[in-house]
N, C-alpha and C positions, 0 to 999 in steps of 0.2 A: 504494500500500500504506500502511496505517496502522501506524505504528511508534512504540513507546515505548522510549527509551533510559534504562535504569536506571544511573545513574552518569555525571554530566555533567562528568567530568574531561577530561584531554587527549584520550584516545581516544574517549570518549563524544561530545565536541563535534566531533571530527574526523569520525566516522562520521555523527553526527546532522546536521551542517551540510551535508555533501556530499549526503546523501540528501535533505534538505530542498531544497537547490539544484536537485536533479533532479526536483522537483515531487512528492515524496511527503509525506504528512501525518505529520510527525515532531514528537514531544514529547520534551523532556529532563526527567529527574527527578533531583533532588538533595535531600539531607536538610536542607540549611542554607538558611533563608529569605533570609538576606543574600546568599548565593551566587546564588540564583534571581533576586533583585531585580536584581543586576548583569547577569545574562544577559538579562533582559527589557528593561533600559534600554539596553544596549550591543550586544546580539546576539553572534554568534560571528565572530571574525576569525582567519583561518588564513593564516599565512605559511609558505611551503614552501621547503625546501632544493632542490626540484626544479622549481619553477615560479616565474616572475618575477611573475605576477599574484597579488595578495592576494584571497582569497575572503572576502566579508563577507555574512553571512546572518542574518536575524532568525528565530529558532527559538523557538516557545512553550516555556516552562519552568514547572515547578511542583514543590512538595514533596509533592503529594497526587495519587495515581493516580486518585482519584475524579473529579478535574477532567477526566480524559482519557476514562475508560470503556474497554471492551474494544477491543483492537487486533488486527491480524493477526499482528504479530510484536513480541515484547519482546526487545530486545538488552541483555544484562547485561554491564556493564563496570565494576562496582565491584571493590574489592579482594577477593581470594578469601575472606578470613575474614568478609566481610560478605554472601556470596552468599545463604545461606539466610534470613537476617533481611531483607535487602533485597527478595527475591522475595515473602516473606510480607507485608511491610509494604505492598507495592505490588500486592497481589492484585487490587485493583479494576480494573486494566487488563488482567487476564488472564481472558478469557472461556473458555467451553467449546471454542472453536475457535481459541484463540490458541496460537501456537507460541512457545517461549522458547529463545533462542540465547545460549550463553556463548562469548565469545572471550577469556576472562580467562587470566591466569597461574594456575597451580595444577593439580594432578593430579586433583582429585576433583569439579570443578564440574559436569561432565556427569552424574555419578552423583547429585549433589545435585538437579539439575533433574529427573532421572527420578523421584526420590522425591517431588518437589514437584508436578509436573504430569503425570507418567506418561511412559512410554517413547515413546508415539506422538507426543507433542507436544514432546519435548525434542530440542534440537539442541546439539551441542558441537563445539568446535574451537579454533583459535588464529588469531592474526593476527601477521604480521611487520611490520605498520605500526607506526610509533613516533612519538610526539609528546611534547612537554613544554609546561607552562604555568606562568606565574608569577602569573596572576590570572584570574578567571573569564572564560571565553570567548576569552582571548588565547592562541592556539595556535601553536606552532612545530612544523611537520611535519618530522620528522628522518629518517624511513625509509618507503619505499613498497613494502615487501615483500608477499608473497602472504598471502591469507587462505584458510584451509582449514577446512571443517567438514562435518558430516554427522549423520545420525540415521536412525531407522527409516523416516520418510516421505521417500523420495528425491525424489518429485515436488515436494513443497513446498521441499525443500532446493535443487532446481534453480531453482525460482521465485525464491528469495532470492538465489541466485548471479547470476541475470540482473539483479536489482535492484542488487546491489552492483557488478557489472561496468559497468552503465550509469552508475553514480555515480563511476566511475574507480578501483575497487578490483579488482586482479587476484585472482580467486577460483576455488577448486577445491572440488568436492564429493567427500568421501571416503566410501568404502564403510563403513569402521569408524572413527568419530572418535577412538577411543582411540589409534590409530597416530600421527596428527599431533600429538595432545595430548602423548603421551609423548615423541615426537621433539623437540618444542620445549622441553618442560620438562627434558629431559636437559641442554640447553644452559643453561636458566635456573638449574637447581639447581647447575650447575658454576660459573656466572659471577656471579649476583646476590649471593649471600652474600659472596663474596670482594671484590666491588666495594664492598659495604657496609662490610666490615671494614677494607679498606685505603684506601678513598676514591679508588680509581684509576678513570680513564676507560677505556672499552673498548679503546682502542689501547695501553694500558699493561699490561693484564692478562696478555697472552701474552709479555711481555718478561722475565719472571722465571721461571727454571727451577723454583724451589721452588713457586710458585703454579701453574705448569703441571702439576707432579706432583700437587698436591692436586686440581686439576680432573679429571685422569685417574682418580684414585682415587674421587672423588665419582661420576663417570659409571660406572665399573666396578661399584661397589656398587649403583647404581640399576638397571643392566642385570641384575644377579643377582636383584634384587627383581622386576623385570618378568618374567623367566623363571620365577620361582617362582609368579607369578600368571598364567602362560600368556598373557602379552601379547607379541605378535610385533613387535619394534622394527624399523623400516625404515632408519633412518639408521645408516650404518656408522662414520663418523668425524665425531663432533659437533664437535670442536675445529677440524677443517679448515673446516667450514661456518662456524664462528665467525670464523676468520681471514679468510674471504672477506667476511663481513659487516662486519668492522672496516674494510676498505678502502672500504666504501660509506658508513659514517657514523662515522668515527674519534672524533669529539668528542661522541658521544651519551653522556649521563649515564644510567646504568642505573637503572631505577625503584626498586630497593631502596636504592640510594645516595641518591636523591631523598627517599625516606621517612625515612632516617636524618637527613639534613640538615634536613628540616622537622619532625623529632621526632614522626613518625607511627608507628603500628604497621605492621610490615612483613608480607609474605606468607610469611615463613619457615615457618610451621606448615603451609602448603598446598604447599610445595615440598620442601625437605629434611626437614621435620618429617613430611610425608606419607610419604616414603620410610622414615623410622624406624618409623612406625606400621605400614605394610605389611610391613616387614621383620620386625617383631615377630610379626605374624600368621603369617608363613611360616617363622619361625625361621631368618632370615638375619642374619648379622652385618654391621653397617654402621657401624663406628666413626668414620669420617671424616665421614659425613653427620650422625651423632649429635653430633660435636664442633662442627661449624659451626652446627648448629641451636642448641645451647646457648650458643654465643658470641654469635650474633645476638640471641637472646632476652635474654641478659644486657645487651647493649648497648641494646636497647629499654627494658628496665626501668630503666636508668640515668637516662632522662629521663621515661618514662611515669609512674613513681612520683612524681617531682617535680611533674609537671603535673597529677596527679590531685587 
């Protein structure tokens, strides 16, 4: 399968390198020329918390989708606030038969892809794989959780599932991708902003009664919004699932905290901010989600304004 990965960060390199190592024709796309230069010179190197062997793979990389041409599958792994711009900027690798799959954080990426390429070729979902990187192509794989996605074309989704499974990713195809997307984002919107604001690692977030209360309130508000929009949530106890995950990778640094530390824009607008937007549409009150959204936005602005 010919595959283009838009977003050659930690997860993009993890998926891209493993798929390339399994003999698929994979390209990595990144907007920074100096980042691409390092990928081309040094390749991708993956060290895993679960495997003793280090995977080293040379994967073609570019800033320009025109270098690639149309592919079978585009995998989108940029930050959620870049989704629409990134897909438009790299339209040269999206042909009339190309499918586009989002495995990003955020509640609205699947809808964005439907608007951009049509419902027939849009795939949406989530991954519980996790990885971190300190330099281009140097990846530490910190969680090997399940990847779940779906779309209107179930036959193509099954084809992608087999490709992912063969590359070592546990994968499930969902009948309706909105269910796994919302289930994961309930966990994300409860934990990511609090990690960013407190700078706590995942194993410490549940050790504070006050923070746990806030997490429960964030989830309860989001559930009310989902119900108002006729979205049937499958996960009953999100925080129990989170506690189970903590035992798997207690030292993992949550992505929004990484963004704050590196003084990058976070995904708050596509998580809690999206809940606020959807709540406004449905006339649902979400004061806790609104508060953490404004707090993280203010924290962002404290350094984004200085760096602009």
